[in-house]
mmCIF file as gemmi writes it, N, C-alpha and C atoms, coordinates in Angstrom:
data_model
loop_
_atom_site.group_PDB
_atom_site.id
_atom_site.type_symbol
_atom_site.label_atom_id
_atom_site.label_alt_id
_atom_site.label_comp_id
_atom_site.label_asym_id
_atom_site.label_entity_id
_atom_site.label_seq_id
_atom_site.pdbx_PDB_ins_code
_atom_site.Cartn_x
_atom_site.Cartn_y
_atom_site.Cartn_z
_atom_site.occupancy
_atom_site.B_iso_or_equiv
_atom_site.pdbx_formal_charge
_atom_site.auth_seq_id
_atom_site.auth_asym_id
_atom_site.pdbx_PDB_model_num
ATOM 1 N N . MET Axp A 1 ? -20.109 47.543 -52.019 1 0 ? 1 A 1
ATOM 2 C CA . MET Axp A 1 ? -20.6 48.114 -50.749 1 0 ? 1 A 1
ATOM 3 C C . MET Axp A 1 ? -22.102 48.386 -50.854 1 0 ? 1 A 1
ATOM 4 N N . LEU Axp A 2 ? -22.529 48.93 -51.979 1 0 ? 2 A 1
ATOM 5 C CA . LEU Axp A 2 ? -23.954 49.228 -52.147 1 0 ? 2 A 1
ATOM 6 C C . LEU Axp A 2 ? -24.77 47.947 -52.243 1 0 ? 2 A 1
ATOM 7 N N . LEU Axp A 3 ? -24.191 46.896 -52.831 1 0 ? 3 A 1
ATOM 8 C CA . LEU Axp A 3 ? -24.903 45.619 -52.941 1 0 ? 3 A 1
ATOM 9 C C . LEU Axp A 3 ? -25.073 44.993 -51.562 1 0 ? 3 A 1
ATOM 10 N N . MET Axp A 4 ? -24.038 45.121 -50.71 1 0 ? 4 A 1
ATOM 11 C CA . MET Axp A 4 ? -24.114 44.576 -49.355 1 0 ? 4 A 1
ATOM 12 C C . MET Axp A 4 ? -25.089 45.379 -48.5 1 0 ? 4 A 1
ATOM 13 N N . PHE Axp A 5 ? -25.202 46.659 -48.791 1 0 ? 5 A 1
ATOM 14 C CA . PHE Axp A 5 ? -26.066 47.537 -47.993 1 0 ? 5 A 1
ATOM 15 C C . PHE Axp A 5 ? -27.517 47.078 -48.029 1 0 ? 5 A 1
ATOM 16 N N . GLY Axp A 6 ? -27.919 46.437 -49.122 1 0 ? 6 A 1
ATOM 17 C CA . GLY Axp A 6 ? -29.303 45.975 -49.244 1 0 ? 6 A 1
ATOM 18 C C . GLY Axp A 6 ? -29.562 44.738 -48.395 1 0 ? 6 A 1
ATOM 19 N N . SER Axp A 7 ? -28.557 43.858 -48.272 1 0 ? 7 A 1
ATOM 20 C CA . SER Axp A 7 ? -28.751 42.619 -47.521 1 0 ? 7 A 1
ATOM 21 C C . SER Axp A 7 ? -28.496 42.825 -46.03 1 0 ? 7 A 1
ATOM 22 N N . VAL Axp A 8 ? -27.467 43.6 -45.715 1 0 ? 8 A 1
ATOM 23 C CA . VAL Axp A 8 ? -27.118 43.834 -44.305 1 0 ? 8 A 1
ATOM 24 C C . VAL Axp A 8 ? -27.927 45.011 -43.77 1 0 ? 8 A 1
ATOM 25 N N . PRO Axp A 9 ? -28.546 44.852 -42.588 1 0 ? 9 A 1
ATOM 26 C CA . PRO Axp A 9 ? -29.342 45.942 -42.001 1 0 ? 9 A 1
ATOM 27 C C . PRO Axp A 9 ? -28.5 47.186 -41.713 1 0 ? 9 A 1
ATOM 28 N N . THR Axp A 10 ? -29.179 48.327 -41.648 1 0 ? 10 A 1
ATOM 29 C CA . THR Axp A 10 ? -28.472 49.587 -41.394 1 0 ? 10 A 1
ATOM 30 C C . THR Axp A 10 ? -27.959 49.661 -39.96 1 0 ? 10 A 1
ATOM 31 N N . TRP Axp A 11 ? -28.72 49.08 -39.009 1 0 ? 11 A 1
ATOM 32 C CA . TRP Axp A 11 ? -28.295 49.143 -37.599 1 0 ? 11 A 1
ATOM 33 C C . TRP Axp A 11 ? -26.978 48.417 -37.386 1 0 ? 11 A 1
ATOM 34 N N . PHE Axp A 12 ? -26.712 47.387 -38.21 1 0 ? 12 A 1
ATOM 35 C CA . PHE Axp A 12 ? -25.445 46.661 -38.08 1 0 ? 12 A 1
ATOM 36 C C . PHE Axp A 12 ? -24.27 47.582 -38.38 1 0 ? 12 A 1
ATOM 37 N N . PHE Axp A 13 ? -24.412 48.405 -39.446 1 0 ? 13 A 1
ATOM 38 C CA . PHE Axp A 13 ? -23.35 49.346 -39.801 1 0 ? 13 A 1
ATOM 39 C C . PHE Axp A 13 ? -23.172 50.398 -38.71 1 0 ? 13 A 1
ATOM 40 N N . ILE Axp A 14 ? -24.294 50.859 -38.125 1 0 ? 14 A 1
ATOM 41 C CA . ILE Axp A 14 ? -24.237 51.88 -37.071 1 0 ? 14 A 1
ATOM 42 C C . ILE Axp A 14 ? -23.524 51.325 -35.842 1 0 ? 14 A 1
ATOM 43 N N . ILE Axp A 15 ? -23.885 50.093 -35.442 1 0 ? 15 A 1
ATOM 44 C CA . ILE Axp A 15 ? -23.272 49.476 -34.26 1 0 ? 15 A 1
ATOM 45 C C . ILE Axp A 15 ? -21.786 49.22 -34.506 1 0 ? 15 A 1
ATOM 46 N N . ALA Axp A 16 ? -21.459 48.695 -35.687 1 0 ? 16 A 1
ATOM 47 C CA . ALA Axp A 16 ? -20.057 48.402 -36.003 1 0 ? 16 A 1
ATOM 48 C C . ALA Axp A 16 ? -19.227 49.691 -36.02 1 0 ? 16 A 1
ATOM 49 N N . PHE Axp A 17 ? -19.768 50.742 -36.624 1 0 ? 17 A 1
ATOM 50 C CA . PHE Axp A 17 ? -19.059 52.02 -36.714 1 0 ? 17 A 1
ATOM 51 C C . PHE Axp A 17 ? -18.816 52.614 -35.327 1 0 ? 17 A 1
ATOM 52 N N . SER Axp A 18 ? -19.845 52.539 -34.446 1 0 ? 18 A 1
ATOM 53 C CA . SER Axp A 18 ? -19.703 53.079 -33.092 1 0 ? 18 A 1
ATOM 54 C C . SER Axp A 18 ? -18.694 52.271 -32.286 1 0 ? 18 A 1
ATOM 55 N N . PHE Axp A 19 ? -18.673 50.933 -32.497 1 0 ? 19 A 1
ATOM 56 C CA . PHE Axp A 19 ? -17.711 50.089 -31.778 1 0 ? 19 A 1
ATOM 57 C C . PHE Axp A 19 ? -16.286 50.412 -32.21 1 0 ? 19 A 1
ATOM 58 N N . ILE Axp A 20 ? -16.091 50.672 -33.507 1 0 ? 20 A 1
ATOM 59 C CA . ILE Axp A 20 ? -14.76 51.024 -34.013 1 0 ? 20 A 1
ATOM 60 C C . ILE Axp A 20 ? -14.302 52.349 -33.412 1 0 ? 20 A 1
ATOM 61 N N . ILE Axp A 21 ? -15.206 53.325 -33.337 1 0 ? 21 A 1
ATOM 62 C CA . ILE Axp A 21 ? -14.875 54.637 -32.768 1 0 ? 21 A 1
ATOM 63 C C . ILE Axp A 21 ? -14.518 54.491 -31.285 1 0 ? 21 A 1
ATOM 64 N N . LEU Axp A 22 ? -15.32 53.714 -30.548 1 0 ? 22 A 1
ATOM 65 C CA . LEU Axp A 22 ? -15.052 53.497 -29.131 1 0 ? 22 A 1
ATOM 66 C C . LEU Axp A 22 ? -13.708 52.807 -28.935 1 0 ? 22 A 1
ATOM 67 N N . PHE Axp A 23 ? -13.383 51.848 -29.812 1 0 ? 23 A 1
ATOM 68 C CA . PHE Axp A 23 ? -12.114 51.126 -29.706 1 0 ? 23 A 1
ATOM 69 C C . PHE Axp A 23 ? -10.935 52.073 -29.915 1 0 ? 23 A 1
ATOM 70 N N . PHE Axp A 24 ? -11.049 52.969 -30.916 1 0 ? 24 A 1
ATOM 71 C CA . PHE Axp A 24 ? -9.976 53.922 -31.184 1 0 ? 24 A 1
ATOM 72 C C . PHE Axp A 24 ? -9.809 54.897 -30.016 1 0 ? 24 A 1
ATOM 73 N N . ILE Axp A 25 ? -10.918 55.371 -29.44 1 0 ? 25 A 1
ATOM 74 C CA . ILE Axp A 25 ? -10.858 56.293 -28.303 1 0 ? 25 A 1
ATOM 75 C C . ILE Axp A 25 ? -10.23 55.595 -27.096 1 0 ? 25 A 1
ATOM 76 N N . PHE Axp A 26 ? -10.61 54.325 -26.877 1 0 ? 26 A 1
ATOM 77 C CA . PHE Axp A 26 ? -10.079 53.561 -25.745 1 0 ? 26 A 1
ATOM 78 C C . PHE Axp A 26 ? -8.581 53.325 -25.897 1 0 ? 26 A 1
ATOM 79 N N . SER Axp A 27 ? -8.135 53.006 -27.119 1 0 ? 27 A 1
ATOM 80 C CA . SER Axp A 27 ? -6.707 52.769 -27.36 1 0 ? 27 A 1
ATOM 81 C C . SER Axp A 27 ? -5.918 54.069 -27.181 1 0 ? 27 A 1
ATOM 82 N N . GLU Axp A 28 ? -6.481 55.186 -27.646 1 0 ? 28 A 1
ATOM 83 C CA . GLU Axp A 28 ? -5.827 56.485 -27.473 1 0 ? 28 A 1
ATOM 84 C C . GLU Axp A 28 ? -5.704 56.827 -25.991 1 0 ? 28 A 1
ATOM 85 N N . TRP Axp A 29 ? -6.764 56.521 -25.199 1 0 ? 29 A 1
ATOM 86 C CA . TRP Axp A 29 ? -6.754 56.815 -23.769 1 0 ? 29 A 1
ATOM 87 C C . TRP Axp A 29 ? -5.719 55.959 -23.054 1 0 ? 29 A 1
ATOM 88 N N . LEU Axp A 30 ? -5.583 54.694 -23.485 1 0 ? 30 A 1
ATOM 89 C CA . LEU Axp A 30 ? -4.606 53.795 -22.872 1 0 ? 30 A 1
ATOM 90 C C . LEU Axp A 30 ? -3.185 54.247 -23.179 1 0 ? 30 A 1
ATOM 91 N N . THR Axp A 31 ? -2.945 54.694 -24.405 1 0 ? 31 A 1
ATOM 92 C CA . THR Axp A 31 ? -1.593 55.119 -24.775 1 0 ? 31 A 1
ATOM 93 C C . THR Axp A 31 ? -1.233 56.432 -24.077 1 0 ? 31 A 1
ATOM 94 N N . ARG Axp A 32 ? -2.202 57.291 -23.875 1 0 ? 32 A 1
ATOM 95 C CA . ARG Axp A 32 ? -1.932 58.556 -23.178 1 0 ? 32 A 1
ATOM 96 C C . ARG Axp A 32 ? -1.643 58.315 -21.698 1 0 ? 32 A 1
ATOM 97 N N . LYS Axp A 33 ? -2.271 57.309 -21.114 1 0 ? 33 A 1
ATOM 98 C CA . LYS Axp A 33 ? -1.989 56.974 -19.716 1 0 ? 33 A 1
ATOM 99 C C . LYS Axp A 33 ? -0.62 56.302 -19.632 1 0 ? 33 A 1
């Protein structure tokens, strides 16, 4: 993970992490409806 962190930009991890969080929130909202 640390070796990849040097090659892959930090913004990529931030965007991917936020997309995963949004996906989980969206799935939770769909199941609650």
